Structures are given as structure tokens and as C-alpha cells.
N, C-alpha and C positions, 0 to 999 in steps of 0.2 A: 132632465134627471134620469138617473140610470137606475133601472129595478135589480133587485138582488136575485142571483139565481139561487134559489134554496134547494137543498138536497135533503132526502131522508137520511136519516144517520141510524145504521143499525147497531144494536148493542149485542157485544159478543161477550163469551165468558173469560176468553183470554186471547192476547194477541202474540205474535213472534216479532221481538225486535233485537237485531244484532245476535241471532242465534238464541236467545233465552226467550222462553214462552213466560210471559207474566199474565196471572189472571186478577180478576176484578177483586178477590178477596186477600190478595198477597199470601196466599198458603203455599205457592209453589207446586202445587199438586200436578199440574200438567207439566211442567217442565222435569220434575223427577220421574213422572213416567215416561217421557221422552228418553231421558238418560238411561233409565232402567231398560227399556226396549233397546236402545243402542249398544249398551254393554251386552245384553243378552244374544243380540245377533253377532257380535264380535268375538263373543267368548265361544260360540259354537265353531266359528273359524279358527280359534285356536286350538280347541280341543282335536280339531282335525288334523291340524299341523304338528302338533307337539310330538308325535312319532316319528317325524321326518327331520327336525330342525332342533338346534341347540337350545339351551334355556337363555343364552344371552341374546340370540335372535328373536326368541320368542318374545323377551323383554322389549325388544326395540319394536317389534309390531304392536304388542300392548301399547307402549308409549304413543306411537304414532295412530293407532285407532281408537283407543280407549282414553287414555289419560288426559289428552287436551280436551275432550267433551266433557269429560266430570270435573276438571278444574276449570272450566269456562264459567265466570260468574259464581264460583262457590262463595264467595264472600257474601253474596245475596241469598242463593238459596240454600245455602248450607246451616244459616241460622233457624231454620224451620223446626218443626216439632221431631223429637227423636224417632218417633214412630214411623214418620213417612220415610226417613232413611235406613230403615231395617234392611228394606231390599236391596237397596244400592251397596250396603254393608256386606250382606250375604253374597252378591255378584262378586264383591272385590276378593272375598275369601276365597271364592271358587275359582278366580283368576289366579292365586297364589298356589292354588292345589294344582291347576292345569299346567302351570309353567314348571314346578319342580315334583310333579306327578305324587 
């Protein structure tokens, strides 16, 4: 008879699967915070480049850096409380101001 090899299992507040952070309460707070941080970093990059590039080029950079991370899994985390999404919406409006001055 073979003995089972038992391991201790740690409890985590959230895990990352396929690029999406899933927390134990399914309120998507860690994933929204991750998206917000990613948008903030890339917005700084766009604000530095806007004086040197055209608006079409800035839009292409936006789609390559920000858009896909924003829309990855949006069906899941986009249905969370509207209060959690306000920071992401504010960053999106800053993006529009950045590209079109």
C-alpha cells in the first residue's frame, strides 16, 4: 500500500491565472488595481511622447500598450461595482486628453 504524500496548502487572497487576478471574494479589486497601475505607467510614456509624435502614432501606441490589457477579461471584471471602475475611467479620459492635447 502506497502512502499519500500530503502537502500543506496555503490560503491566498488572490491568484493570477491567464493574466487575470482572481480574488477570493470575486470583487476583482486586485485585478482592477493591476490594470490601473499598468495604465498609469503607460500614460506617463504617452505624455512624454506626445510632443514628438502624431496623434495617429500615439493611438497605435495606446492600442499596443493599454487597450489590450484593459479589455482582457473585461466581461468578468467589468461587471464589478461602478465605484471600483472610476479610477480606470479617469485614466481613460486622461488618455484622450494626452493624445489630442
